[in-house]
C-alpha positions as CSV (number, residue, x, y, z in Angstrom):
1,M,-28.4,-24.7,-211.7
2,H,-29.8,-27.6,-213.7
3,S,-27.4,-29.0,-216.3
4,D,-29.9,-28.3,-219.2
5,I,-30.1,-24.6,-218.3
6,H,-26.3,-24.4,-217.9
7,H,-25.8,-26.0,-221.3
8,L,-28.4,-23.7,-222.9
9,L,-26.7,-20.6,-221.5
10,H,-23.2,-21.9,-222.5
11,A,-24.4,-22.5,-226.1
12,Y,-26.0,-19.1,-226.3
13,R,-22.8,-17.3,-225.1
14,A,-20.7,-19.4,-227.5
15,T,-22.9,-18.3,-230.4
16,E,-22.4,-14.6,-229.3
17,L,-18.7,-15.0,-229.1
18,H,-18.5,-16.7,-232.5
19,R,-20.5,-13.8,-234.0
20,E,-18.2,-11.2,-232.4
21,A,-15.1,-13.0,-233.6
22,A,-16.4,-13.2,-237.2
23,Q,-16.8,-9.3,-237.1
24,F,-13.4,-8.6,-235.7
25,T,-10.7,-7.3,-238.0
26,H,-7.2,-7.2,-236.8
27,E,-5.2,-4.1,-238.0
28,R,-1.5,-4.3,-238.3
29,P,0.1,-2.1,-235.7
30,G,2.2,0.8,-236.9
31,L,5.9,1.2,-236.6
32,R,5.7,3.4,-233.5
33,H,3.6,0.8,-231.8
34,R,6.0,-2.1,-232.7
35,V,9.1,-0.2,-231.6
36,G,7.5,0.7,-228.3
37,W,6.7,-2.9,-227.5
38,T,10.2,-4.0,-228.5
39,M,11.7,-1.5,-226.1
40,I,9.4,-2.7,-223.3
41,E,10.4,-6.3,-224.0
42,L,14.1,-5.4,-224.0
43,G,13.7,-3.5,-220.7
44,L,12.0,-6.5,-219.1
45,R,14.7,-8.8,-220.3
46,L,17.4,-6.4,-218.9
47,T,15.7,-6.2,-215.5
48,Q,15.3,-10.0,-215.3
49,A,18.9,-10.7,-216.3
50,G,20.0,-10.4,-212.6
51,P,22.5,-8.1,-210.9
52,A,25.9,-7.5,-212.5
53,P,28.7,-9.5,-210.9
54,A,30.4,-7.6,-208.0
55,R,33.8,-6.2,-208.8
56,A,36.6,-6.6,-206.3
57,T,38.0,-3.4,-205.0
58,R,41.6,-2.7,-205.9
59,T,44.0,-1.5,-203.3
60,V,47.3,0.0,-204.4
C-alpha cells in the first residue's frame, strides 16, 4: 500500500473516531453496578493473595 493512501485512510478513520467520541456520553453507573465490580475486584485480590500458610498438625 502506498504511503499516501495509507495516510489518507488513517486520517479518514481518525475523523470518524473523533466524531463518535464527541457524541459519546458517559453515564454514571448505579450502586448495584459499582458494588458488583467491587466484589469482583475483592474476589480477584483474594485469589491472587496466595495459599494460606500450612499449619503444623498437633499430636498429643
